[in-house]
Each structure stands twice: as C-alpha cells, then as structure tokens.
C-alpha positions as a Python dict, from the first residue, in 0.01 Angstrom:
ca = {
    (1, 'M'): (0, 0, 0),
    (2, 'S'): (95, 218, 292),
    (3, 'K'): (438, 237, 449),
    (4, 'E'): (283, 119, 775),
    (5, 'S'): (153, -200, 612),
    (6, 'I'): (491, -278, 463),
    (7, 'K'): (667, -213, 795),
    (8, 'K'): (428, -448, 976),
    (9, 'I'): (506, -723, 729),
    (10, 'Q'): (879, -661, 762),
    (11, 'K'): (857, -665, 1143),
    (12, 'R'): (680, -998, 1143),
    (13, 'N'): (964, -1127, 930),
    (14, 'S'): (733, -1398, 809),
    (15, 'N'): (861, -1546, 487),
    (16, 'F'): (521, -1695, 416),
    (17, 'W'): (339, -1361, 429),
    (18, 'R'): (613, -1178, 242),
    (19, 'R'): (609, -1439, -33),
    (20, 'L'): (229, -1432, -53),
    (21, 'L'): (219, -1053, -73),
    (22, 'T'): (497, -1055, -332),
    (23, 'K'): (308, -1303, -550),
    (24, 'C'): (-10, -1095, -526),
    (25, 'L'): (175, -778, -622),
    (26, 'I'): (344, -954, -912),
    (27, 'L'): (-1, -1053, -1039),
    (28, 'G'): (-97, -687, -1011),
    (29, 'L'): (168, -600, -1268),
    (30, 'R'): (-73, -734, -1532),
    (31, 'I'): (-276, -415, -1491),
    (32, 'K'): (-225, -179, -1782),
    (33, 'S'): (-195, 136, -1571),
    (34, 'V'): (163, 262, -1569),
    (35, 'D'): (106, 437, -1236),
    (36, 'V'): (-21, 119, -1071),
    (37, 'K'): (272, -81, -1208),
    (38, 'A'): (517, 183, -1086),
    (39, 'Y'): (385, 175, -730),
    (40, 'I'): (376, -204, -732),
    (41, 'L'): (745, -205, -827),
    (42, 'Q'): (813, 35, -542),
    (43, 'A'): (630, -192, -297),
    (44, 'L'): (812, -500, -427),
    (45, 'G'): (1144, -330, -361),
    (46, 'K'): (1043, -236, -6),
    (47, 'I'): (919, -586, 73),
    (48, 'G'): (1249, -732, -41),
    (49, 'D'): (1146, -1083, -141),
    (50, 'D'): (1401, -1219, -387),
    (51, 'L'): (1119, -1363, -598),
    (52, 'A'): (1064, -1009, -728),
    (53, 'D'): (1429, -937, -810),
    (54, 'P'): (1422, -1059, -1173),
    (55, 'I'): (1094, -878, -1235),
    (56, 'I'): (1230, -550, -1102),
    (57, 'L'): (1554, -597, -1297),
    (58, 'D'): (1350, -654, -1613),
    (59, 'A'): (1135, -348, -1542),
    (60, 'A'): (1453, -138, -1518),
    (61, 'K'): (1488, -201, -1895),
    (62, 'S'): (1129, -101, -1978),
    (63, 'K'): (1058, 137, -2265),
    (64, 'D'): (843, 342, -2029),
    (65, 'N'): (1037, 608, -1834),
    (66, 'T'): (808, 594, -1531),
    (67, 'I'): (844, 218, -1502),
    (68, 'R'): (1222, 242, -1542),
    (69, 'R'): (1247, 519, -1284),
    (70, 'F'): (1046, 332, -1020),
    (71, 'A'): (1227, 5, -1093),
    (72, 'I'): (1565, 171, -1044),
    (73, 'S'): (1449, 312, -711),
    (74, 'A'): (1326, -35, -612),
    (75, 'L'): (1665, -180, -704),
    (76, 'A'): (1822, 48, -443),
    (77, 'D'): (1600, -121, -183),
    (78, 'I'): (1719, -461, -303),
    (79, 'G'): (2083, -354, -295),
    (80, 'N'): (2241, -681, -413),
    (81, 'D'): (2520, -695, -672),
    (82, 'R'): (2286, -748, -969),
    (83, 'A'): (2070, -458, -857),
    (84, 'I'): (2371, -230, -817),
    (85, 'D'): (2500, -328, -1162),
    (86, 'A'): (2161, -242, -1315),
    (87, 'I'): (2159, 95, -1136),
    (88, 'I'): (2509, 168, -1264),
    (89, 'D'): (2394, 79, -1618),
    (90, 'A'): (2109, 327, -1578),
    (91, 'L'): (2362, 607, -1529),
    (92, 'N'): (2409, 587, -1908),
    (93, 'D'): (2037, 607, -1991),
    (94, 'K'): (1938, 854, -2263),
    (95, 'E'): (1681, 1016, -2031),
    (96, 'S'): (1812, 1260, -1771),
    (97, 'D'): (1545, 1171, -1512),
    (98, 'I'): (1655, 806, -1527),
    (99, 'R'): (2019, 904, -1485),
    (100, 'A'): (1925, 1126, -1190),
    (101, 'T'): (1725, 847, -1026),
    (102, 'A'): (2017, 609, -1073),
    (103, 'A'): (2259, 858, -916),
    (104, 'M'): (2026, 916, -620),
    (105, 'S'): (1977, 541, -579),
    (106, 'L'): (2351, 484, -568),
    (107, 'G'): (2380, 766, -315),
    (108, 'L'): (2115, 603, -97),
    (109, 'L'): (2297, 271, -119),
    (110, 'G'): (2613, 444, 0),
    (111, 'V'): (2427, 589, 298),
    (112, 'M'): (2267, 253, 383),
    (113, 'K'): (2601, 70, 362),
    (114, 'A'): (2766, 336, 578),
    (115, 'E'): (2497, 288, 844),
    (116, 'D'): (2552, -91, 852),
}
C-alpha cells in the first residue's frame, strides 16, 4: 500500500473506509510471508484504526524479529498509553535492533508530541 493511498484515506476521515481497510489488512496477516505481515503491520499503524491496536500490541511480542520491529514502529504511529508502554518494554529486548527501533520510536513520539 502506498503512502499516497493511506493519506487519501486519512484525508477522507471516513470511519467506514478506515474500518473496512483495517479489517482487510487484518485478514492479510494470515499470509505466511513475514515480509507481507511486517508491511501490513506498518500500514495498520499508519491507518490508525483502534481495531488494530491489540493485534499490533500482540505482534510486538512475536518471536520473529522482523515482525517485532515493524510492530514497534507501528506502535509509535498509534501513540496511546498502551502503545508507549509496549515500546518502553521493547527497550529491554534481547535483540539490539529491537531496542534501537524502540528508542527511535520513542524519539519520534517525542517529536510528534512537541509539534502538537
């Protein structure tokens, strides 16, 4: 999914279309490809429908590093308290790339909050 497509959906601010797209992407998580799942998680974070929040939070605990990394980035897009707590937890991950992603995500959240 392109950034342009996501921006168009966000601009319309149509809950119906956001929810429909979110449900379709959630169904796409059944695909076995780690890369596809990772990009779906990224898109779910950008879309920002709260239906996806528990799925992204769960993915942040995945055994797969790629899935965890993309989920943590998506949590930064969500930015609610539960998402921030999960990102903070990821700072203690055994994998350095996960810790780095968590630190960058928290940094982005700081920038976004400063802009608000």
